[in-house]
C-alpha atoms as an extended CHARMM CRD file, in Angstrom:
* protein
*
       115  EXT
         1         1  MET       CA             11.8800000000      -72.2460000000      -78.2840000000  PROA      1               0.0000000000
         2         2  HSD       CA             14.9810000000      -70.3190000000      -77.2050000000  PROA      2               0.0000000000
         3         3  THR       CA             14.7980000000      -68.5600000000      -73.8800000000  PROA      3               0.0000000000
         4         4  ALA       CA             17.5030000000      -66.1960000000      -72.8100000000  PROA      4               0.0000000000
         5         5  ALA       CA             18.4950000000      -66.1800000000      -69.1850000000  PROA      5               0.0000000000
         6         6  ALA       CA             16.6930000000      -63.5160000000      -67.2450000000  PROA      6               0.0000000000
         7         7  PRO       CA             18.9710000000      -60.6280000000      -66.3280000000  PROA      7               0.0000000000
         8         8  HSD       CA             19.8890000000      -60.2880000000      -62.6900000000  PROA      8               0.0000000000
         9         9  TYR       CA             18.3900000000      -57.4100000000      -60.7850000000  PROA      9               0.0000000000
        10        10  TYR       CA             21.8570000000      -56.4730000000      -59.5590000000  PROA      10              0.0000000000
        11        11  ASP       CA             24.4000000000      -55.8990000000      -62.2960000000  PROA      11              0.0000000000
        12        12  ALA       CA             28.0760000000      -55.8070000000      -61.3360000000  PROA      12              0.0000000000
        13        13  GLN       CA             28.5760000000      -53.2090000000      -64.0840000000  PROA      13              0.0000000000
        14        14  ASP       CA             26.4440000000      -50.7660000000      -62.1030000000  PROA      14              0.0000000000
        15        15  LEU       CA             28.9470000000      -50.4160000000      -59.2400000000  PROA      15              0.0000000000
        16        16  PRO       CA             31.5410000000      -48.4720000000      -61.2770000000  PROA      16              0.0000000000
        17        17  ARG       CA             28.7120000000      -46.1610000000      -62.3760000000  PROA      17              0.0000000000
        18        18  PHE       CA             27.8510000000      -45.1380000000      -58.7940000000  PROA      18              0.0000000000
        19        19  ALA       CA             29.0330000000      -41.5600000000      -59.3580000000  PROA      19              0.0000000000
        20        20  GLU       CA             26.2750000000      -41.1730000000      -61.9630000000  PROA      20              0.0000000000
        21        21  ILE       CA             23.8080000000      -40.9790000000      -59.0790000000  PROA      21              0.0000000000
        22        22  GLY       CA             24.5950000000      -37.2590000000      -58.9940000000  PROA      22              0.0000000000
        23        23  LYS       CA             23.6080000000      -36.6320000000      -62.6030000000  PROA      23              0.0000000000
        24        24  ASP       CA             20.2960000000      -35.0040000000      -61.7290000000  PROA      24              0.0000000000
        25        25  ALA       CA             21.2260000000      -33.7620000000      -58.2470000000  PROA      25              0.0000000000
        26        26  PRO       CA             24.9120000000      -32.7970000000      -58.4110000000  PROA      26              0.0000000000
        27        27  GLU       CA             24.8910000000      -30.6520000000      -55.2640000000  PROA      27              0.0000000000
        28        28  LEU       CA             23.4720000000      -33.4800000000      -53.1550000000  PROA      28              0.0000000000
        29        29  ALA       CA             25.8330000000      -36.0310000000      -54.6650000000  PROA      29              0.0000000000
        30        30  GLN       CA             28.8020000000      -33.7590000000      -53.9970000000  PROA      30              0.0000000000
        31        31  LYS       CA             27.7760000000      -33.4450000000      -50.3440000000  PROA      31              0.0000000000
        32        32  PHE       CA             27.2420000000      -37.1980000000      -50.0190000000  PROA      32              0.0000000000
        33        33  PHE       CA             30.5980000000      -38.0950000000      -51.5730000000  PROA      33              0.0000000000
        34        34  ALA       CA             32.4530000000      -35.4820000000      -49.4830000000  PROA      34              0.0000000000
        35        35  TRP       CA             30.8790000000      -36.9120000000      -46.3130000000  PROA      35              0.0000000000
        36        36  TYR       CA             31.4470000000      -40.5200000000      -47.4480000000  PROA      36              0.0000000000
        37        37  ASN       CA             35.1280000000      -39.8640000000      -48.1410000000  PROA      37              0.0000000000
        38        38  ALA       CA             35.5410000000      -38.1040000000      -44.7910000000  PROA      38              0.0000000000
        39        39  VAL       CA             33.9550000000      -41.0590000000      -42.9930000000  PROA      39              0.0000000000
        40        40  PHE       CA             36.4600000000      -43.4810000000      -44.5270000000  PROA      40              0.0000000000
        41        41  ALA       CA             39.5300000000      -41.2960000000      -43.9600000000  PROA      41              0.0000000000
        42        42  GLU       CA             42.0880000000      -42.4250000000      -41.4010000000  PROA      42              0.0000000000
        43        43  GLY       CA             41.0340000000      -41.3530000000      -37.9320000000  PROA      43              0.0000000000
        44        44  ALA       CA             40.6430000000      -43.0580000000      -34.5740000000  PROA      44              0.0000000000
        45        45  LEU       CA             40.0770000000      -46.1880000000      -36.6770000000  PROA      45              0.0000000000
        46        46  THR       CA             42.4160000000      -47.2220000000      -39.4600000000  PROA      46              0.0000000000
        47        47  GLN       CA             41.1420000000      -47.3710000000      -43.0050000000  PROA      47              0.0000000000
        48        48  ARG       CA             41.5130000000      -51.1750000000      -42.8260000000  PROA      48              0.0000000000
        49        49  GLU       CA             39.3490000000      -51.3270000000      -39.6980000000  PROA      49              0.0000000000
        50        50  LYS       CA             36.7310000000      -49.1040000000      -41.3250000000  PROA      50              0.0000000000
        51        51  SER       CA             36.7450000000      -51.3150000000      -44.4030000000  PROA      51              0.0000000000
        52        52  LEU       CA             36.1470000000      -54.4150000000      -42.2570000000  PROA      52              0.0000000000
        53        53  ILE       CA             33.2760000000      -52.6310000000      -40.5090000000  PROA      53              0.0000000000
        54        54  ALA       CA             31.8590000000      -51.6410000000      -43.9060000000  PROA      54              0.0000000000
        55        55  LEU       CA             32.1050000000      -55.2510000000      -45.0940000000  PROA      55              0.0000000000
        56        56  ALA       CA             30.2220000000      -56.4680000000      -42.0240000000  PROA      56              0.0000000000
        57        57  VAL       CA             27.5410000000      -53.7920000000      -42.4260000000  PROA      57              0.0000000000
        58        58  ALA       CA             27.2710000000      -54.6170000000      -46.1440000000  PROA      58              0.0000000000
        59        59  HSD       CA             26.3400000000      -58.1610000000      -45.1840000000  PROA      59              0.0000000000
        60        60  ALA       CA             23.8990000000      -56.9850000000      -42.5070000000  PROA      60              0.0000000000
        61        61  VAL       CA             22.0710000000      -54.7320000000      -44.9820000000  PROA      61              0.0000000000
        62        62  GLN       CA             22.5820000000      -57.3240000000      -47.7490000000  PROA      62              0.0000000000
        63        63  CYS       CA             23.9280000000      -54.9660000000      -50.3980000000  PROA      63              0.0000000000
        64        64  PRO       CA             25.7080000000      -56.9790000000      -53.1120000000  PROA      64              0.0000000000
        65        65  TYR       CA             27.3800000000      -53.8600000000      -54.4840000000  PROA      65              0.0000000000
        66        66  CYS       CA             28.8190000000      -53.0360000000      -51.0600000000  PROA      66              0.0000000000
        67        67  ILE       CA             29.8630000000      -56.6450000000      -50.4930000000  PROA      67              0.0000000000
        68        68  ASP       CA             31.7760000000      -56.6020000000      -53.7840000000  PROA      68              0.0000000000
        69        69  ALA       CA             33.3270000000      -53.1980000000      -53.1390000000  PROA      69              0.0000000000
        70        70  TYR       CA             34.3780000000      -53.8490000000      -49.5420000000  PROA      70              0.0000000000
        71        71  SER       CA             35.5990000000      -57.3900000000      -50.1660000000  PROA      71              0.0000000000
        72        72  GLN       CA             38.0200000000      -55.8820000000      -52.6640000000  PROA      72              0.0000000000
        73        73  ASP       CA             38.7830000000      -52.8950000000      -50.4220000000  PROA      73              0.0000000000
        74        74  CYS       CA             39.5240000000      -55.1070000000      -47.4080000000  PROA      74              0.0000000000
        75        75  LEU       CA             41.9770000000      -57.1930000000      -49.4050000000  PROA      75              0.0000000000
        76        76  GLN       CA             43.6410000000      -54.0660000000      -50.8210000000  PROA      76              0.0000000000
        77        77  LYS       CA             44.0090000000      -52.6620000000      -47.3080000000  PROA      77              0.0000000000
        78        78  GLY       CA             45.7130000000      -55.8120000000      -46.0130000000  PROA      78              0.0000000000
        79        79  ALA       CA             42.8590000000      -57.7650000000      -44.4420000000  PROA      79              0.0000000000
        80        80  ASP       CA             42.7930000000      -61.4920000000      -45.0730000000  PROA      80              0.0000000000
        81        81  THR       CA             39.8140000000      -63.7550000000      -45.6370000000  PROA      81              0.0000000000
        82        82  GLU       CA             39.9460000000      -65.0130000000      -42.0410000000  PROA      82              0.0000000000
        83        83  GLN       CA             39.4870000000      -61.4500000000      -40.7350000000  PROA      83              0.0000000000
        84        84  MET       CA             36.8250000000      -60.7370000000      -43.3380000000  PROA      84              0.0000000000
        85        85  THR       CA             34.9270000000      -63.9120000000      -42.4600000000  PROA      85              0.0000000000
        86        86  GLU       CA             35.0960000000      -63.0600000000      -38.7680000000  PROA      86              0.0000000000
        87        87  ALA       CA             33.6860000000      -59.5920000000      -39.5050000000  PROA      87              0.0000000000
        88        88  VAL       CA             30.7970000000      -61.1790000000      -41.4260000000  PROA      88              0.0000000000
        89        89  HSD       CA             30.1130000000      -63.4910000000      -38.4780000000  PROA      89              0.0000000000
        90        90  VAL       CA             29.9910000000      -60.4790000000      -36.1510000000  PROA      90              0.0000000000
        91        91  ALA       CA             27.3710000000      -58.8930000000      -38.4190000000  PROA      91              0.0000000000
        92        92  ALA       CA             25.3950000000      -62.1400000000      -38.5580000000  PROA      92              0.0000000000
        93        93  ALA       CA             25.4860000000      -62.4930000000      -34.7630000000  PROA      93              0.0000000000
        94        94  ILE       CA             24.2100000000      -58.9420000000      -34.2710000000  PROA      94              0.0000000000
        95        95  ARG       CA             21.4980000000      -59.4450000000      -36.8810000000  PROA      95              0.0000000000
        96        96  GLY       CA             20.4830000000      -62.7580000000      -35.3250000000  PROA      96              0.0000000000
        97        97  GLY       CA             20.5020000000      -61.3170000000      -31.8190000000  PROA      97              0.0000000000
        98        98  ALA       CA             18.4070000000      -58.3680000000      -32.9440000000  PROA      98              0.0000000000
        99        99  SER       CA             15.8060000000      -60.7850000000      -34.3050000000  PROA      99              0.0000000000
       100       100  LEU       CA             15.8450000000      -62.9240000000      -31.1710000000  PROA      100             0.0000000000
       101       101  VAL       CA             15.5900000000      -60.0510000000      -28.6930000000  PROA      101             0.0000000000
       102       102  HSD       CA             12.3320000000      -59.0580000000      -30.3770000000  PROA      102             0.0000000000
       103       103  GLY       CA             11.0550000000      -62.3640000000      -29.0260000000  PROA      103             0.0000000000
       104       104  ILE       CA             10.7810000000      -60.5680000000      -25.6960000000  PROA      104             0.0000000000
       105       105  GLN       CA              8.3480000000      -58.1350000000      -27.3510000000  PROA      105             0.0000000000
       106       106  MET       CA              6.3690000000      -61.1420000000      -28.5910000000  PROA      106             0.0000000000
       107       107  ARG       CA              6.3710000000      -62.6830000000      -25.1100000000  PROA      107             0.0000000000
       108       108  ASN       CA              5.2600000000      -59.3930000000      -23.5360000000  PROA      108             0.0000000000
       109       109  HSD       CA              2.4450000000      -59.0800000000      -26.0670000000  PROA      109             0.0000000000
       110       110  ALA       CA              1.3380000000      -62.6850000000      -25.5800000000  PROA      110             0.0000000000
       111       111  GLU       CA              1.3910000000      -62.1840000000      -21.8350000000  PROA      111             0.0000000000
       112       112  HSD       CA             -0.6530000000      -58.9960000000      -22.1750000000  PROA      112             0.0000000000
       113       113  LEU       CA             -3.2210000000      -60.8530000000      -24.2680000000  PROA      113             0.0000000000
       114       114  GLY       CA             -3.4150000000      -63.5250000000      -21.5820000000  PROA      114             0.0000000000
       115       115  MET       CA             -2.4880000000      -66.3780000000      -23.8390000000  PROA      115             0.0000000000
């Protein structure tokens, strides 16, 4: 019996098709892409800094498309893998801390229940 490998839920070929998201709602897509491009324009932060932030956030929200896109973007904007790795560690530390600080909520609740 021949079994083909199951397709992955995320397909790298989908990333270049992102603009198609506006096919059935072009006005909304236009507004999103205008805002998105404005966010990533040079400002108080450089485009390289914004790309590193985006890479860190991509890891925090666990978006493989964003990880692919911003890994490439960071390299194109002059970041190196040491900087990129450090940005990912910042995201992981914030995510871990956010989980741990909710332990205070658990402790408060346990205390309230008298356990």
